[in-house]
SERO-4910 file (N, C-alpha, C, O; in steps of 0.05 Angstrom, whole numbers):
BEGIN
 pado doro    nc1    nc2    nc3   cac1   cac2   cac3    cc1    cc2    cc3    oc1    oc2    oc3
  Gly    A   -738     -5   -294   -757    -14   -275   -745    -31   -253   -760    -41   -236
  Ala    A   -719    -33   -252   -706    -48   -230   -711    -35   -203   -711    -10   -202
  Ser    A   -714    -51   -183   -717    -39   -156   -691    -28   -146   -691     -7   -132
  Ala    A   -669    -40   -153   -642    -31   -144   -620    -46   -159   -625    -67   -170
  Leu    A   -597    -34   -158   -573    -47   -167   -559    -58   -142   -553    -42   -124
  Leu    A   -555    -84   -140   -540    -95   -118   -511    -97   -127   -504   -112   -145
  His    A   -494    -81   -114   -466    -80   -121   -450    -89    -97   -437    -73    -83
  Leu    A   -451   -115    -93   -439   -127    -69   -412   -140    -76   -408   -164    -74
  Ile    A   -393   -123    -83   -367   -132    -92   -349   -136    -67   -354   -125    -46
  Asn    A   -328   -151    -71   -309   -156    -49   -281   -145    -55   -261   -157    -47
  Phe    A   -280   -123    -70   -254   -110    -76   -259    -80    -76   -282    -71    -77
  Asp    A   -238    -64    -74   -241    -35    -74   -245    -25   -102   -227    -23   -118
  Glu    A   -270    -19   -108   -278     -9   -134   -264     17   -140   -267     36   -125
  Pro    A   -250     19   -163   -236     44   -169   -255     67   -178   -249     90   -173
  Phe    A   -277     60   -191   -296     81   -198   -325     71   -195   -340     83   -179
  Gly    A   -333     51   -209   -361     42   -207   -379     53   -228   -400     64   -222
  Leu    A   -372     50   -253   -388     60   -275   -416     48   -275   -435     63   -281
  Ser    A   -418     23   -269   -445     11   -269   -463     24   -247   -487     25   -251
  Val    A   -451     33   -225   -466     46   -204   -477     73   -214   -500     79   -210
  Val    A   -460     88   -228   -468    114   -238   -489    110   -260   -509    125   -262
  Glu    A   -485     90   -277   -504     84   -298   -532     77   -287   -552     85   -297
  Ala    A   -532     61   -265   -557     54   -253   -571     79   -242   -595     82   -247
  Met    A   -556     95   -228   -569    119   -216   -578    138   -239   -598    152   -235
  Ala    A   -564    139   -261   -572    156   -284   -600    147   -294   -615    163   -305
  Cys    A   -605    121   -291   -631    110   -299   -652    113   -277   -675    105   -281
  Gly    A   -644    124   -255   -663    127   -232   -664    103   -214   -682    101   -198
  Thr    A   -644     86   -217   -644     61   -201   -627     65   -176   -603     71   -179
  Pro    A   -637     61   -152   -621     63   -128   -600     40   -127   -603     20   -141
  Val    A   -580     44   -111   -557     26   -109   -554     16    -81   -555     32    -62
  Ile    A   -551     -9    -77   -543    -21    -52   -515    -32    -56   -511    -51    -72
  Ala    A   -495    -21    -42   -467    -28    -48   -452    -31    -22   -457    -19     -1
  Ile    A   -432    -49    -24   -413    -52     -2   -396    -26     -1   -387    -17    -22
  Ser    A   -392    -15     22   -378     10     25   -348      6     23   -334      5     43
  Arg    A   -338      4     -2   -310      0     -7   -301     17    -30   -318     25    -47
  Gly    A   -276     22    -31   -265     37    -54   -279     64    -58   -282     79    -39
  Ser    A   -287     68    -83   -299     94    -90   -329     96    -83   -341    117    -86
  Leu    A   -341     74    -75   -370     74    -71   -380     96    -52   -401    108    -58
  Pro    A   -367    102    -30   -377    124    -13   -376    151    -27   -390    170    -19
  Glu    A   -360    154    -48   -360    179    -63   -382    180    -84   -388    201    -94
  Leu    A   -393    157    -91   -413    155   -112   -442    154   -101   -460    167   -112
  Val    A   -446    140    -80   -473    135    -69   -477    152    -45   -461    152    -26
  Ile    A   -499    167    -44   -506    182    -20   -524    164     -4   -547    160    -10
  His    A   -513    155     18   -527    136     36   -554    148     45   -555    169     56
  Gly    A   -575    133     39   -602    141     47   -616    159     27   -640    165     30
  Lys    A   -601    169      7   -613    187    -13   -613    174    -41   -633    176    -56
  Thr    A   -590    163    -49   -588    150    -76   -585    120    -74   -582    106    -94
  Gly    A   -584    111    -49   -581     82    -44   -571     78    -16   -575     95      2
  Phe    A   -559     55    -12   -549     48     15   -521     36     13   -516     19     -3
  Leu    A   -504     45     31   -477     34     34   -478     14     57   -486     22     79
  Val    A   -469    -10     52   -472    -31     72   -445    -45     76   -426    -41     61
  Gln    A   -443    -60     98   -418    -74    105   -421   -104    101   -401   -119    102
  Ser    A   -445   -114     99   -449   -143     98   -474   -150     82   -491   -133     75
  Thr    A   -477   -176     76   -501   -186     62   -526   -181     79   -547   -174     68
  Gln    A   -523   -184    105   -546   -180    123   -555   -150    121   -579   -145    121
  Glu    A   -536   -132    121   -544   -103    118   -556    -98     91   -574    -81     89
  Ala    A   -547   -112     70   -558   -108     43   -587   -117     43   -605   -105     31
  Ile    A   -593   -140     56   -620   -150     58   -638   -130     72   -660   -124     64
  Ala    A   -628   -119     94   -643    -98    109   -648    -73     92   -669    -61     93
  Ala    A   -628    -66     75   -630    -43     58   -652    -46     37   -665    -26     30
  Val    A   -656    -70     27   -677    -75      7   -704    -65     18   -720    -54      3
  Lys    A   -708    -70     43   -734    -62     56   -737    -31     57   -759    -21     60
  Lys    A   -714    -17     56   -715     12     57   -716     26     30   -717     50     28
  Leu    A   -716     10      8   -716     22    -19   -739     41    -24   -735     61    -39
  Pro    A   -762     38    -12   -784     57    -17   -777     85     -7   -789    105    -15
  Asp    A   -756     88     10   -748    114     20   -732    130     -1   -728    154      2
  Ile    A   -723    116    -22   -706    128    -43   -723    136    -66   -739    120    -76
  Thr    A   -720    160    -77   -735    168   -101   -717    165   -125   -693    171   -124
  Arg    A   -729    157   -147   -714    154   -172   -704    182   -181   -683    184   -194
  Gln    A   -720    202   -176   -712    229   -183   -686    238   -169   -669    250   -182
  Asp    A   -683    231   -144   -659    238   -129   -635    224   -141   -613    235   -143
  Cys    A   -638    199   -149   -616    184   -162   -607    197   -187   -584    202   -192
  Arg    A   -626    204   -204   -620    217   -230   -608    244   -226   -589    251   -239
  Arg    A   -619    259   -208   -609    287   -203   -580    286   -193   -564    303   -201
  His    A   -574    267   -176   -546    264   -166   -526    260   -189   -505    272   -189
  Val    A   -534    243   -208   -516    238   -231   -514    263   -248   -492    270   -257
  Glu    A   -536    277   -252   -536    302   -269   -518    323   -256   -506    339   -270
  Glu    A   -517    324   -229   -501    344   -215   -472    337   -213   -455    355   -212
  Lys    A   -465    311   -212   -438    303   -206   -423    288   -228   -399    288   -228
  Phe    A   -438    275   -246   -424    256   -264   -430    260   -293   -427    241   -309
  Thr    A   -437    284   -301   -440    289   -330   -413    291   -343   -393    293   -328
  Ile    A   -411    289   -368   -386    292   -382   -372    318   -375   -348    319   -369
  Asp    A   -388    340   -375   -376    366   -369   -365    367   -340   -343    377   -336
  Gln    A   -380    355   -321   -370    355   -294   -345    339   -291   -326    347   -277
  Met    A   -344    316   -304   -321    298   -302   -296    311   -315   -274    309   -305
  Val    A   -300    324   -338   -278    337   -352   -267    360   -334   -243    363   -331
  Glu    A   -285    375   -323   -276    397   -305   -260    386   -281   -241    397   -272
  Gly    A   -269    363   -271   -255    350   -249   -227    342   -256   -209    346   -241
  Tyr    A   -225    329   -280   -198    321   -290   -180    345   -294   -157    345   -286
  Leu    A   -191    366   -306   -175    390   -311   -166    403   -284   -143    412   -282
  Ala    A   -183    403   -264   -175    413   -238   -152    397   -226   -134    409   -214
  Val    A   -153    371   -229   -131    355   -218   -105    360   -234    -84    363   -222
  Tyr    A   -107    362   -260    -83    368   -276    -71    395   -269    -47    398   -267
  Arg    A    -89    416   -265    -79    442   -257    -65    441   -230    -44    453   -227
  Gln    A    -76    426   -212    -64    424   -185    -36    410   -187    -18    419   -174
  Ile    A    -34    390   -204     -8    377   -207     12    396   -219     35    397   -210
  Leu    A      4    410   -240     22    429   -253     31    451   -234     54    459   -234
  Glu    A     12    461   -217     19    482   -198     39    472   -177     56    487   -169
  Gln    A     36    447   -169     55    436   -149     83    432   -161    102    434   -146
  Arg    A     84    428   -187    110    424   -200    125    450   -205    149    450   -209
  Ser    A    110    472   -205    124    498   -211    132    513   -186    143    534   -188
***
């Protein structure tokens, strides 16, 4: 029932598991656009990527534009165990191909 996850970190997030977990629950994310966050959050659809606290405050007012269904669907399409395993395997295959 949370309105949003505020993920206003000041370092380059390497993945952002809490962000994916929030979206899996249908919770939109407001996050500083650093590290992996632009790869996780679809700005305007699953949350908002911001540069400052002031932008985060403005984003809170736009939360009604985000549907919980879109947040959940994004996780189901991109971050299931099967999707992540396939992604890892693709990277490993690419590395092996480059070595041969």
